[in-house]
N, C-alpha and C positions, 0 to 999 in steps of 0.2 A: 443366267447360265444353265437352265434347266429344259432348254430347247435344243433340238437336233435339226441341222440342215442337212437334207438329203439331195445331192447334186447329181443331175442327170446330163448327159452329154447335149441333147438338143430339146427344144421347147415342146416338140411333138411327143416326147416321152412323158411330160409332167404330168398330163391327165390320168395315162395309165397307171404309173406309179401311185398317184394319189389314190386312186381307186383301190390298189392293193392295201393302202394304209390309211383307209377312210376315217376310222376312228380316231386315230392320233392326229391326222391333219385336221378334223373337225375341232379337236381340243386344243388345238394350237400347239401341241408337243412336237410335231414335225412339220416342216416346212420344205416341200420339193421345189428346186429350182435350178437355174443354170448358172454358169460362171463364164467370165471373158476369157478365153482360153489364151490370150495374148497379155495378160496382165493378172497372172496368178497371185503375185505378192500383193497387189492392190486389192483383188477380191479376197483373199485371205484376211486382210486388215479389215475390210468391210463386215465380214462375218464376225469377226472378234466383236467389232464395235456394236452389232446388232444383237450381241448377247447369247450367241450359240455357245452351248457346252460341248457339243460334239459335231463334226463334219463327216459325213458319210461320202465316199466317192468311189469311183472304180478306175482300173487301169492307168493310162496317163495322167487323168485328171487328179488322181489320189497321190500319184508320186510328185507331182509338181507341187500341190498343196502342202503334202508333207514335208517337202523340203523347205519351205516357208514357215512351218509351224513352231510356235516357241511356248504358248500358253495354252491355246484351245487344242483339245485332242483331234486329230484326223484319223479315222478308221476306214480301212479298206473292204469294201465289198467284192470279193472274189468272184469272178465269172467261172462257173464249173463246166466241166465237160458237159454234164447233162443238160444244161441251159443251151449249149451250142448245139447239141444234137436235136434239140427241141426245135429250135429255129430252122435248122439244117432240113429236118424232115418236112416242115411246112413248106420251105422254098422248093425242095425237089418235086413236090405235088405238082407245081407247075412250071418247072423249068427242068429240062432233062439233059442239059449240056453240062459241061464242067464248071465246078463252084469254086471261086476262089476264097479262101477264108485267111484274112489278115488280122493277125493277133499279136499281143504283146509277147516278149520272150518267155515269160514264166508261164504264161497261160497257154502258149502254143506248145510248150514241152509237155504238159499233162495231155492236151488234146490229140497230138501226134502219137501218143502212146497207145491210143485206142483207134488209130485211123484205119486199122485192118477191119474193123467192124463194118464199115461203111461199104456198101455194093455198087457205089457210083463213083465217078472221077471227082477227086477233090485235090486242090493244090494249096499248099499252107505256106503262107509268107509271115515272116517276123519282122518286129520293128521295136525300137527302144524308146526313141523320143518322137515328138510330133512332127519334126522335120522329116526324121527317117519314115515315119507313115506316110507323109505326103510324097516322098520319093518313090515309096514302094508302090503306091496306088498308081503313080505316073508311069511306073515301068511295067504295068500289065499290058502285054502286047494284043491280047483279044479285043475287039471291040464289042461293046454292048454286053460286056461279061457282068455276072452276078457276083458281087463281092459281099461276103459276111464279115463285119467288123463293128468296132464300137461307133457310138453315135457321134464321137467327134471326127471320125472318117469322113462324114457328109460334109462337115464344116470345112475342112482343110484342103479337100480335094477339088481341083479346078477342071477336072474331066466331066463333060456332061453325058457322055456315052454310058458310062459304068453305072449300074444299079447296085446302089449300096443299101443293103438291108441291115439295120441295126440289132445286134444281139441285146435282147432283154433278158434280165434275170427272171426265172420264174418267181410267183407270188410267195412262196414258201420261203425261198431264200432272201428275198427283200424284207419279209416280216421277221425272220430269225436274226438278220443283221441290225434291224432297228431294236430288237427286243434286247439284244447285246448291248446296244448303245444307251438304251434306257437303264439296265443295270449298272453301266458304268457311271452314268450320271448320279445314280442312288449313291454309289460307293464313292463318288467325288464329293457328294453332299456330305456323307459320314466324314470324309477325310476333312472337309473344311472345318467341321464342327471340332474334330480332333486337333486341327492345327489351332484353331481358337482357344482350345484348351491348353495345348502347348504354349502359345504365346503367352497366355495368363501366367502359366508356370514359369517361363522364362523371365517374365517381367517382376515375378516376385521371388525369384532367386537372390541368394546373397553374393553370388558372382556375376561379375560383369561377362557379357557375351558378345563376341565380334564374329561374324560369318563374312569371309572374302573369297573373291575367285582367283583363278590362276593369273589374271591380270593384275592381280593386287588391289582390285576395286572392292570396297566395303559393300557388302549386299544387305546386312542385317545387323541391329544392335538391339540390346535391351535397356531397360530404365536403369539398372543397376550401373551398367557401363557409363551411361549418361551422368549419373551421379559421380561416378569415380573420375571421370575427365572433365567434368564441367562443361561440357558442349551439348548442342543439340542434335535431335536426329537428322535434321535438314542439312546441318552441318558436316555430319559424317557419311550419310548414305551417298554412294558415289564417288567418293573420294579416294585417294590411294591409301591403303592401310600404312604405308611406310610414313605418311605425314603424321599419322598418330602414334606409331610405334618407331621410335629412332632407332637405327642400326639394327633393324631385325635381320635374324641369320638368313643368308641367302648363298647359292652356289655361285650364280651369276646375277647380273643386275635385274634379268626378267625371270628369275626361277627361284622360288621359295626353297631354302635349304630343308626339305621336310618329306622324307619318305616315311619317319616314324613320329609319334609325338615329341615335341621339342620345348622345353622350358627355358625362361630367362627372366632376369628382373631389370626394369628400366624406370627411370625416373619421368614421370608425367607431371609437369607443373611442380606443385609441392608434394606430390603424393609419390611414394615408392610403390610399384605395383609389379606383381608377379603375372607372367603371361605362359600360358601352356597353349600350344598349338597342335591339334589333330587333324590330319588330312582325312578327308572322306569322298565317297563317289556321290555326286548329286544326281538329278535328273539326267538321264540318257548318257551315262558314264562321265558326265562333267566333273573335273576335279574341283573341289572347294575345301576350304579350311575353317574349322571351328577354332575359335580361340576362347578360352576362359581367363577371366582377369580377377584377381584378387589383392586386396590390400595387405601388403606384405606385415606391416605392424600387426594387423588383426590376426594373421596366420601364426606369427611369433608369438603372440599372446596365448591363442588357442593351444599352441604346441607346449607352451611354458606350463599351463594349467594341466594338460593331460599327463605330461612327464612328471610334473610335481605330485599329482595325484598317485600315478604309478609308483614313483619312486617312495613316496610316504608307505606305501603296502608292500615295498620290496619285490615287485613283479617285473622288473627290468633286467634284462641280460645286457651286461655293459661290454662284455668282451667278445672279440672275433678272433679267428685263426690268425689273422694279421698281427694280433696283439702278442702272439707266442714268439718271443725272442729265442732264435736258436740258430746255431751253425752245425749241430751235430747231425750227421747223416741219418741216424737211427731215428732221431726226433722228426726230422724233415719227413721220413717215411711214414711216421706215426701220424703225423698232422695230415698227410694225403690220404691215409687210411681213413682218419677220423671225418674227412671231408667226404669221402664215399659212405661212411656211416650214417653222416647227417642227412643224406639224401633218401634213406630208407626209414620206413616206420619200424619200430622195433626198440625193445628196452636195451639199455646200455650199462654195462658194469666197468667202472673205473677202478684199477688199482694203482696205488702209488703210496710212498711214504709222505708223512705230513710235510707240507712245504713244497710239494713237488708241482702244484698246479692243477689238481683234479677239478676245482670249480672253474678254472680257467677254460679248462677243455669242455667242460659241461655246457657252459654258457656259448662257447664257440660252435658247438654242435647244434644248440638250439638255434643260434642266429644263422646257421648254415642250412637250416631245415626249412620245410614248408611252413612249420610253425613260428616262423620268426617274428610274424606280426602278433602272435598270441602272448599270454603272459609266461613269465618264468619264475617259478615258486622255488626257494631253497630253504631247506631246514636241516639242522645238525642234529641228527638222532641221539647223540651222546649229551645234548646240551639240556635235554629236559628229562624230568622223572616221568616213569611209566604212565601215571596217572594223568599228567598234563599232555604228554606226547599223543596219547590217544585222541583227547579232544582237539588238539591243534591240527592232527591230521585229518580227522573225519568230521570235525564239528559238532555242534550239540544243538538241541532245540530249548526252548524256555522251560526252566524248572527241572533240567536233567540232572543237576547235583547243587549241592550247597555252594552259593558263591557264582553260580553261573549268569550269564547276561540275563536281563528279562526277555530281550527280543531273541535270544539264541545267537548262535554264531556260525558262520560258514567256515568249514574247514580248508585246509591248504590244498587238498585235493580239489573242491570245488573251485577255489580261486585259481588253480591252474587248468581249468576247462579251455579246451581249444590250444593250449601251451604245453609246457614241460614243467613237470616237478623233479627237483633234484634233492634226492635222499644222501645226505653226507654221513659218513661213518655209520653204514647201513650194519656193519657188524655188531654195532651196540644196541640194536633194536631189541627189546624183550621179546622172549619166544612167544607170549601171550598174543602180542600185537602182530607177530608174522603171519600167523593163520588169517587175520583180519585183512592184512595187506595183499596176501595172495588172493583173496577172494575179490577184492577191489580191482585187481589186475585181470584175473580171469572174467569177471562178470562186466567189467568196464562201468560200475556204477558203485555208489557209496551210501551208507546210511548214517545218518547223524547218531552221536550218542543220545539214547532215550526217545529216538524217533522210531515210527513203525512204517516208514516207506522209504524207498530207495530213490536216489538222484542219479540220472544218466551222466556219464562222463566221457569225455574225448581228450585223453592226456597222453604223453609220452614219459615214460618213468626213466630218468638217469640215476643211477646209485654209485655210491663210491665208498671204498673202504681202504684203510691204511694197513690191513692185514690180509693174507689169503683166508678165504672163507672156506677152504677146503678143510683146514684143521677144526673149525668151529663145527663143522658138519660132522664130522669124524667124531667129535666130543658130545655130539647132540645138542649143540647151542644155537644151530641155525638149521632151519629147514631144508632139504634137499629139493622139494618141488619148489619153493620159493626161489632158491639158488638159479635153478634152470630158467624160471620165468624171468628173473632179472637180467641174466647174462646171455640175451639173444646174440648182442654184440659185447666184445670184451676189449677194453684198452688197458695196456700196462705201462705206465709212464716211469720211466727209469729214474733213478735219484740223479742229483747233480755230480755225485762223485764218479758216475760212470760217463759223463758228458763233459769231459775237460774242455772241449772246444767251447762250450758255453760259459764257463766261469768268467772269464775277463769280459766276455760281451755282456752278460748279465750285470756285472759290477759296474761297468762303464754306462750300462743304460740306466740303472737306478740312480748313480752318482750325478748323471746328466739332468735327470729330472729334479733332483734336489738344487742343482747348481743353475738349472734352466738355461743350459747349453747344449750344443750338438754333440753326441757321442764322440765323434771323430776328433773334437777339439780337447778332448781329455786324454793328458798323457801321464802314464804311471811308470814309476822307476821299476827297472828290471828285476832287482832284487824283490821287490814288493809284488810284482806280477808271478815270481816264483813261489813266494809265500802264498799267494792265492791258490796257485795250482796244485800245491802240496797238501793244502788243509783239506780235511775230509769232509766238511760241509754236511755234518750230520742233521742240521736244521734246513737244508736244501735251500730253495730260493729265498725263503723268509730271512734264512741266517744271511745270505748274501746282501740282502736289501739293509738289514741292520748294520752289517759291516759297512756298506756305502755310506750310511748316515753317521757312523763313528769317523770314518775317514775324512768326512766333510767337516765334522766339529773339531778334529784335531788339526786340521790343515796341514802345513808343511812340517810342522813338529810332531811327528807320529812314530810310533814303533809298530811293526806288523803284529805283535802280540797284543797291542792296545786295540788295535782295530779288529783283529780276528777273534780276539778273547782266549782263555786259556781252554785248550781241548782236552776233554777227558780220555785217557787211554782206553783202547778197546777192552783191554783185560779187566778194567775196573767196572765195567758194565755188567749188571746182573743179567745171567742167562735165564731165559724163560723157563728151562727146566730146573733152575734153582730158586725158584720163587717159594716164598713162605706161606703155607696156608694158615691164615689167621684163625680161622673157624676151628681147625683142627687144634691149634697151639691153646685157644682158649678152653676148649674142652679138656684137654690135657691138665691145664692148670687147675681146673674145677674139681677134677677128680683128686688130685694130690691134695687140694685143700680139705675136701671131704674126708678123705683118708687119715689126714693129719688131725683133724679134730675128733675124729673116732678112736684114733689110737691114744689119745688124751683122756678117754673114757669120758668124754662130753656126751650127755644124753641126745639122743636123735632128735628130740622135738626142739632142742636148743640150737643144734646144728642147721636144722631147717630154718629157724627163725634168723640165725645169722647170715645165711644165704639169700633170704627173703623170698623162701619158697615154702609150701605146704610140706607137711609131713609125708602125705602121699606121693609127692613128686619126688622127694628124697628117695623114698622107698623104691620107686621106679628106677631113679638113676642108680642105685645100688644093685638091683636086679640085672639092668643092663651091663654093668661092670662085670658082674658075674658070669 
């Protein structure tokens, strides 16, 4: 396949062209020859069988051979206007009458654009096919006229009076075309090597591969597919793919139902296999289909291992927006707004009372974002003391502190890389850690405790608070700069008491989960529904879930007070402004004790000993009191 066939219209041109290509002809790289113009299909098959990698031809011979080609590349050598002019000048030196030029449509168009350059009479005729060429030559009225045309004109013309001069391309044009063909063959050889590599890759894949054409005929398979189906390559190649894949999706009997990738599962013998079909454009825009085949049991096992591993580390977001049950119009608008927020990168701050579903929204935003395939890491900032919270968030290196793991530990920010970290009860974060968190957000990098280098991060932060942070900022307990970095987007989840339409819906939803039935099948007593609606639900959704469990436990024999529990009147709740400062109370009691002991004339050293402090410490306390 490293030889070039250079096709000329007539044998008297062979010697001339061989002279142009002497070096390549002598080395056997190029063979100049003619073809039978009445059997182009047969000639193309002959040239393929003789091992030519490229066939070069001109005009009608090129078009006829090209129409037969499917494996060996047919390259056109164009006849340039300059080539025609050179021959025209040579003819004009010996012939002064009108000259007829008979060219193919495309060549004639370019030539006629420059016809005004000639100072002698020229008449141009066009043709499309060999038959039309023959008719054009026969239609020339002038006797003994000189006709410039391709070499094939002399072969098809039956008139003996016409003097046909063959248009021969100049040596430079011939050599340039052959040079391009040689470059193509070199590229073809490189492609063959790549194909061999790709075939080796395909045969060593863990997935089966099937390629079939638009006629449903299997063109190629790999060794894994043969292993999965238990068939041989000779049994599959050239057979209908529908014989291998039963009930394959189709629009009609003769058309695959695939404009986009399609996946389905079928039983083949004893194997349950997953098929995914991808349409693609093959050589010359031909439509073909690539099918990947996998053993379903192995996919399930791999998925199980991955999910188990992620679940153990708590890095999976389980909930989506569809899991949020509501009929409340305000909540529906909030969900739509949250879907919009999910589509944009930026921190999110979620407000809501305990039990309103802040983490449900956080997980839904993660699963609705471009980070859905990344990890979701959640931590409750109020659940850990300050010393542990820092190491959990930022990680630590070996030997960072007593009790640290020998190999160190990655922090939650590192684990959330390419995903989302959810900081619940952010209002409880110690102020000493707020500055470190702010730096992580601004720099998008983290430094482990005890480390001297930073680790780059790509994360989205969603935080939540059950109290407004504005008061904490005013009191100096929460940094303003951190507040504004966390609150690019803000979501306020209303309590259940403000969503009356959701109370019965949520109660039936949780009850249906407990009783394993459809929510529509659950019927509640009218009086009980009224009790549900009049209850304040200070515990929000969590309280509704607990009430549903109690309702299920008591069955038909229930009282609303037992299901809903005794509700504390609002006026019995302690107001935030009426909270007792225990530290101040302890200080006041201490002062009273000291004064009482001194009033009894007990020496100061004995008072200090009774309080478990030094005499100097007692002296300082007395000075502050004064």
